Steps between C-alpha positions, in 0.01 A plus 500: 500500500652471153151447352370814671795696364433375147132594527600846623737547207232393249250734659751787493586433137133488402430824686793667328372388161158644573647827625708546186229413249424797271192695600178408323261783413153470645252382239226724641483816708277516805339798669228575755245777455307514824353152554553406133804289408622521137744268326592624152708381204479357150268201466777315315857553612753545352311730264605522134438748219213403269369223728146521646519588867300671772507722804451265794344631820440265794262671743436406859416640841725480804829417322380210287285321755167585336492516115267754339266313264250772408701792358253588224591801285604735781873484419691578177866476402693727262809352335776742402841473333706817495271769359263241353177465696235234438133569564384370841438124488239304696614222733340160435494207746738222398355247743183319598383596850571200718628309196789512252762774492656726760217650702493880460710491180394776257646569155514777238621355169737667253806430280821690588668633185817656645770360726552677831318609814120534511285676758162372625288774659185389683217745570154452647366337815508158664249431776456877538876558536633755250785365287752722317817293483772455236736202466816531287683201356862462606761277668335532842135494391385288204617388158602750234419407139783332307571461128380164367843442342634418848308168505492393134675178393661451258596862513334725243628858459174670600542879485392681813185709477706815551718396205192436286364842592833658403495321164142608436593861580797484262292351218225753565749787481647356178156459344405854600823630343425308178149644489636852544753438221230375263273790591783750438572339161133514406481865601811576295354324195175689546688829523699414185180412314337823613805696385497325162128573465561867579780519242274333244220749561744791468632352174150467358422857601818630337426301183145637484630853550746446215219387271298806589795731428562324168133534401495871584818557299355314202181707507701823520712397201188429291354838580819673390496306174 
């Protein structure tokens, strides 16, 4: 009786531990479009900025029971991040039919360059079924992209891409301001030179006029003599 009670307490404690474990986000999101079952996420998860990765699509019929091995080029995926939209990418088989790899595993390769949530939008047909379905990364779907600094060791103060972009914008604005300052100085020097040239021409003209007046006066004086 005591042994049964101990077993019950252990079982209850174990159950309680499982119930109070923090929730784990699903690595992939699943959806059915007619008879087509889609399982979508990053090919490598967690996903990190600057690391080669891929859109992973595992295709099957009847909820995973029958993998689709002959997709061809009938389906494309568009990767987007905020307002940034990549050109549609082809999906390539990442398996050998009946051999190595997950059967029905297709990939579209790219390198994420910003941390955050990405959207994978599939368009086309599979076995004659029209596909127009978007999958958005998040806590309840699949991995968002993280900064690589979160896994480096020893820690290196990698600036985030957003910080780099901000620095580039600041330096660009400073460079543009310097260019405008130099251009304004050059224009001012040009204007000063043009003014000096004008004054010089006027001076020469006045001097020539004075010579002419002097010559006329001299000739008049000789005639009077």
